[in-house]
TORLO-845396 format. One record per residue (C-alpha): residue number from 0; chain; y, z, x. Coordinates in steps of 0.05 Angstrom, whole numbers, always signed. Each point is the difference from the previous one (the first is absolute). Example, Ala and Ser with C-alpha at 12.3 -4.5 7.8 and 13.67 -1.06 7.14 Angstrom:
<zators>
<zator num="0" chaine="A" y="-90" z="+156" x="+246"/>
<zator num="1" chaine="A" y="+69" z="-13" x="+27"/>
</zators>
This chain:
<zators>
<zator num="0" chaine="A" y="-1862" z="-1867" x="-3920"/>
<zator num="1" chaine="A" y="+38" z="-64" x="+26"/>
<zator num="2" chaine="A" y="+41" z="+12" x="+66"/>
<zator num="3" chaine="A" y="+73" z="-21" x="-3"/>
<zator num="4" chaine="A" y="+10" z="-44" x="+59"/>
<zator num="5" chaine="A" y="+55" z="+24" x="+44"/>
<zator num="6" chaine="A" y="+53" z="-48" x="+18"/>
<zator num="7" chaine="A" y="+20" z="-8" x="+71"/>
<zator num="8" chaine="A" y="+64" z="+26" x="+24"/>
<zator num="9" chaine="A" y="+52" z="-53" x="+8"/>
<zator num="10" chaine="A" y="+29" z="+31" x="+61"/>
<zator num="11" chaine="A" y="-58" z="-24" x="+45"/>
<zator num="12" chaine="A" y="+12" z="-65" x="-21"/>
<zator num="13" chaine="A" y="+75" z="-5" x="+22"/>
<zator num="14" chaine="A" y="-20" z="+33" x="+57"/>
<zator num="15" chaine="A" y="-39" z="-55" x="+12"/>
<zator num="16" chaine="A" y="+51" z="-57" x="-19"/>
<zator num="17" chaine="A" y="+58" z="+39" x="+39"/>
<zator num="18" chaine="A" y="-34" z="-2" x="+62"/>
<zator num="19" chaine="A" y="-27" z="-68" x="-15"/>
<zator num="20" chaine="A" y="+69" z="-21" x="-15"/>
<zator num="21" chaine="A" y="+24" z="+39" x="+73"/>
<zator num="22" chaine="A" y="-57" z="-38" x="+31"/>
<zator num="23" chaine="A" y="+29" z="-74" x="-21"/>
<zator num="24" chaine="A" y="+74" z="+26" x="+1"/>
<zator num="25" chaine="A" y="+46" z="-48" x="+42"/>
<zator num="26" chaine="A" y="+46" z="+44" x="+16"/>
<zator num="27" chaine="A" y="+4" z="+32" x="+58"/>
<zator num="28" chaine="A" y="-57" z="+50" x="+18"/>
<zator num="29" chaine="A" y="-4" z="+46" x="+63"/>
<zator num="30" chaine="A" y="-16" z="-33" x="+71"/>
<zator num="31" chaine="A" y="-32" z="+25" x="+48"/>
<zator num="32" chaine="A" y="+38" z="-10" x="+58"/>
<zator num="33" chaine="A" y="+60" z="-8" x="+33"/>
<zator num="34" chaine="A" y="+67" z="-42" x="+2"/>
<zator num="35" chaine="A" y="+47" z="+21" x="+62"/>
<zator num="36" chaine="A" y="+63" z="-27" x="+7"/>
<zator num="37" chaine="A" y="+32" z="+8" x="+72"/>
<zator num="38" chaine="A" y="+83" z="-17" x="+7"/>
<zator num="39" chaine="A" y="+14" z="-57" x="+49"/>
<zator num="40" chaine="A" y="+77" z="-8" x="+0"/>
<zator num="41" chaine="A" y="+50" z="+19" x="-43"/>
<zator num="42" chaine="A" y="+55" z="-56" x="-32"/>
<zator num="43" chaine="A" y="+61" z="-7" x="+7"/>
<zator num="44" chaine="A" y="+46" z="-15" x="-59"/>
<zator num="45" chaine="A" y="+56" z="-43" x="+20"/>
<zator num="46" chaine="A" y="+66" z="-22" x="-49"/>
<zator num="47" chaine="A" y="+14" z="-66" x="-26"/>
<zator num="48" chaine="A" y="+74" z="-25" x="+18"/>
<zator num="49" chaine="A" y="+18" z="+21" x="-74"/>
<zator num="50" chaine="A" y="-18" z="+75" x="+23"/>
<zator num="51" chaine="A" y="-39" z="-8" x="-73"/>
<zator num="52" chaine="A" y="-68" z="-4" x="+20"/>
<zator num="53" chaine="A" y="-31" z="+45" x="+59"/>
<zator num="54" chaine="A" y="-82" z="-32" x="+17"/>
<zator num="55" chaine="A" y="-47" z="-4" x="+48"/>
<zator num="56" chaine="A" y="+1" z="-78" x="-16"/>
<zator num="57" chaine="A" y="+75" z="+1" x="+14"/>
<zator num="58" chaine="A" y="+21" z="-35" x="+69"/>
<zator num="59" chaine="A" y="-14" z="+58" x="+46"/>
<zator num="60" chaine="A" y="-48" z="+40" x="-35"/>
<zator num="61" chaine="A" y="-67" z="+8" x="+18"/>
<zator num="62" chaine="A" y="-65" z="+23" x="-48"/>
<zator num="63" chaine="A" y="-32" z="+57" x="+9"/>
<zator num="64" chaine="A" y="-81" z="-19" x="+18"/>
<zator num="65" chaine="A" y="-61" z="+46" x="-9"/>
<zator num="66" chaine="A" y="-71" z="-7" x="+17"/>
<zator num="67" chaine="A" y="-54" z="+18" x="-69"/>
<zator num="68" chaine="A" y="-67" z="+13" x="+16"/>
<zator num="69" chaine="A" y="-47" z="+5" x="-69"/>
<zator num="70" chaine="A" y="-70" z="+29" x="+12"/>
<zator num="71" chaine="A" y="-47" z="+23" x="-55"/>
<zator num="72" chaine="A" y="-83" z="-8" x="+7"/>
<zator num="73" chaine="A" y="-9" z="-8" x="-80"/>
<zator num="74" chaine="A" y="+43" z="-60" x="+15"/>
<zator num="75" chaine="A" y="-40" z="-29" x="+51"/>
<zator num="76" chaine="A" y="-71" z="+17" x="-38"/>
<zator num="77" chaine="A" y="+26" z="-29" x="-50"/>
<zator num="78" chaine="A" y="+31" z="-61" x="+24"/>
<zator num="79" chaine="A" y="+64" z="+10" x="-30"/>
<zator num="80" chaine="A" y="+59" z="-37" x="+37"/>
<zator num="81" chaine="A" y="+58" z="+40" x="-41"/>
<zator num="82" chaine="A" y="-12" z="+65" x="-6"/>
<zator num="83" chaine="A" y="+75" z="+23" x="+23"/>
<zator num="84" chaine="A" y="+72" z="-12" x="-21"/>
<zator num="85" chaine="A" y="+61" z="-5" x="+34"/>
<zator num="86" chaine="A" y="+66" z="+2" x="-21"/>
<zator num="87" chaine="A" y="+78" z="+19" x="+19"/>
<zator num="88" chaine="A" y="+44" z="+15" x="-56"/>
<zator num="89" chaine="A" y="+65" z="+3" x="+14"/>
<zator num="90" chaine="A" y="+36" z="+67" x="-2"/>
<zator num="91" chaine="A" y="+55" z="+25" x="-52"/>
<zator num="92" chaine="A" y="+56" z="+14" x="+42"/>
<zator num="93" chaine="A" y="+11" z="+6" x="+87"/>
<zator num="94" chaine="A" y="-29" z="+51" x="+23"/>
<zator num="95" chaine="A" y="+70" z="+16" x="+36"/>
<zator num="96" chaine="A" y="+65" z="-31" x="-8"/>
<zator num="97" chaine="A" y="+73" z="+13" x="+1"/>
<zator num="98" chaine="A" y="+36" z="+20" x="-60"/>
<zator num="99" chaine="A" y="-1" z="-56" x="-55"/>
<zator num="100" chaine="A" y="-55" z="-30" x="+32"/>
<zator num="101" chaine="A" y="-59" z="+0" x="-48"/>
<zator num="102" chaine="A" y="+49" z="-19" x="-55"/>
<zator num="103" chaine="A" y="-8" z="-63" x="-35"/>
<zator num="104" chaine="A" y="-56" z="-15" x="+48"/>
<zator num="105" chaine="A" y="-73" z="-29" x="-22"/>
<zator num="106" chaine="A" y="-58" z="-13" x="+48"/>
<zator num="107" chaine="A" y="-49" z="-46" x="+3"/>
<zator num="108" chaine="A" y="-61" z="-9" x="+55"/>
<zator num="109" chaine="A" y="-41" z="-44" x="+23"/>
<zator num="110" chaine="A" y="-63" z="+2" x="+47"/>
<zator num="111" chaine="A" y="-45" z="-50" x="+40"/>
<zator num="112" chaine="A" y="-76" z="+8" x="+13"/>
<zator num="113" chaine="A" y="-37" z="-25" x="+57"/>
<zator num="114" chaine="A" y="+56" z="-53" x="+24"/>
<zator num="115" chaine="A" y="+11" z="-36" x="-62"/>
<zator num="116" chaine="A" y="+61" z="-24" x="-23"/>
<zator num="117" chaine="A" y="-11" z="+20" x="-60"/>
<zator num="118" chaine="A" y="+61" z="+62" x="-28"/>
<zator num="119" chaine="A" y="-47" z="+33" x="-52"/>
<zator num="120" chaine="A" y="+45" z="+47" x="-47"/>
<zator num="121" chaine="A" y="+1" z="+74" x="+37"/>
<zator num="122" chaine="A" y="-31" z="+15" x="-73"/>
<zator num="123" chaine="A" y="-55" z="-37" x="-11"/>
<zator num="124" chaine="A" y="-56" z="+28" x="+39"/>
<zator num="125" chaine="A" y="-46" z="-53" x="+42"/>
<zator num="126" chaine="A" y="-74" z="+5" x="+7"/>
<zator num="127" chaine="A" y="-25" z="+7" x="+72"/>
<zator num="128" chaine="A" y="-65" z="+4" x="+28"/>
<zator num="129" chaine="A" y="-36" z="+49" x="+50"/>
<zator num="130" chaine="A" y="+28" z="-10" x="+65"/>
<zator num="131" chaine="A" y="+66" z="-6" x="+36"/>
<zator num="132" chaine="A" y="+61" z="-37" x="-28"/>
<zator num="133" chaine="A" y="+76" z="-1" x="+23"/>
<zator num="134" chaine="A" y="+60" z="+16" x="-43"/>
<zator num="135" chaine="A" y="+71" z="-23" x="-3"/>
<zator num="136" chaine="A" y="+46" z="+37" x="-48"/>
<zator num="137" chaine="A" y="+67" z="-26" x="-14"/>
<zator num="138" chaine="A" y="+60" z="+36" x="-49"/>
<zator num="139" chaine="A" y="+62" z="-27" x="-28"/>
<zator num="140" chaine="A" y="+56" z="+33" x="-32"/>
<zator num="141" chaine="A" y="+52" z="-34" x="-34"/>
<zator num="142" chaine="A" y="+57" z="+38" x="-29"/>
<zator num="143" chaine="A" y="+15" z="-23" x="-69"/>
<zator num="144" chaine="A" y="+79" z="+10" x="+2"/>
<zator num="145" chaine="A" y="+45" z="+8" x="+67"/>
<zator num="146" chaine="A" y="-21" z="+12" x="+72"/>
<zator num="147" chaine="A" y="-46" z="+48" x="+39"/>
<zator num="148" chaine="A" y="+41" z="+61" x="+24"/>
<zator num="149" chaine="A" y="+6" z="+2" x="+76"/>
<zator num="150" chaine="A" y="-53" z="+45" x="+33"/>
<zator num="151" chaine="A" y="-67" z="+11" x="+20"/>
<zator num="152" chaine="A" y="-59" z="-16" x="-60"/>
<zator num="153" chaine="A" y="-74" z="+18" x="-1"/>
<zator num="154" chaine="A" y="-53" z="-30" x="-40"/>
<zator num="155" chaine="A" y="-70" z="+16" x="-2"/>
<zator num="156" chaine="A" y="-58" z="-48" x="-36"/>
<zator num="157" chaine="A" y="-65" z="+41" x="-11"/>
<zator num="158" chaine="A" y="-54" z="-30" x="+12"/>
<zator num="159" chaine="A" y="-61" z="+8" x="-49"/>
<zator num="160" chaine="A" y="-77" z="-19" x="+17"/>
<zator num="161" chaine="A" y="-48" z="+23" x="-56"/>
</zators>
């Protein structure tokens, strides 16, 4: 009696493809390591003469500073130069503001790594290598109509290292 040859299950082939795809995928895989962010100083936002812009780059304002320390054994072993990305996206609103302070306001943030004079848009991740990096962050709030009401304002930019 002739034996019928059984066709191998396609699930094992699919698993092999999935594993291979995971190994070759450029998507961010889990990195064994740490990325520490230490806040140095908070920034100060100042108003322009028309009181329609608050920003740390305005006269009298100052950048916030932080130190980032990226460390990954995997990156060291594989001699990779850019395992972590840093970004500092702008907030959607002030953390605190007087009545009307968040009305018709847009926010923009920029950051600089390692003392460079290059302003990176806050939402554009920049690769960093293992080691310690200095970071300066600036925030600008622009009122599209009218002026900012008198009062105290606070804005928070969250720095990400992922």
